[in-house]
N, C-alpha and C positions, 0 to 999 in steps of 0.2 A: 423155124420154132416147132410147129406143129410133128413135127417128124420126131422131135425131142420127145415132146409131152404124152405122144399115146405109148413110148414104150411102158410107162407106167401104169398104164392100164390093161397092156397086154400081157402082162407079168413076166416084160424082158429083162432078164439080167445088164444093168446097165453098167455093173462094176467089171462088164469084159470090156466097156468103150469108156476109160477113164475119162479122156477128155471131154468127149463131149457130157458125160456125168458133169463136169465143172462146167463145161459151156450153160447148161442148161441151168445149174446153182446162182453162175453169175447174172444171166437173164434174169430171173426169177428174183434177185435181191434188187432188181431194180426197183423202186416204188410204183411205176407209173404201167408197169408190165404185171406186177403184182395183181395190183389193183383192179385192170384188165382182165385178168386172167379168172381171176374171183367175180369179177360180173358177167363174164361169159361162162363161169361153171353155174352160176346162180339162174341165169337163164335158159340153160339147156335142162337144169332140174325142174324149173317153174314149166316148161313147156313139155316134158316128160310125163307129168304129173298129172 
């Protein structure tokens, strides 16, 4: 999963790999995955502050 999520942060164009983009969207649509990802991002922001 992390190999897909990092692409957004480094500016990689996911349009070049539509299958990976679709996979990422399917995974992020899962409520537990979205919740875990949001919690991780919140933790990273708090640790960076």
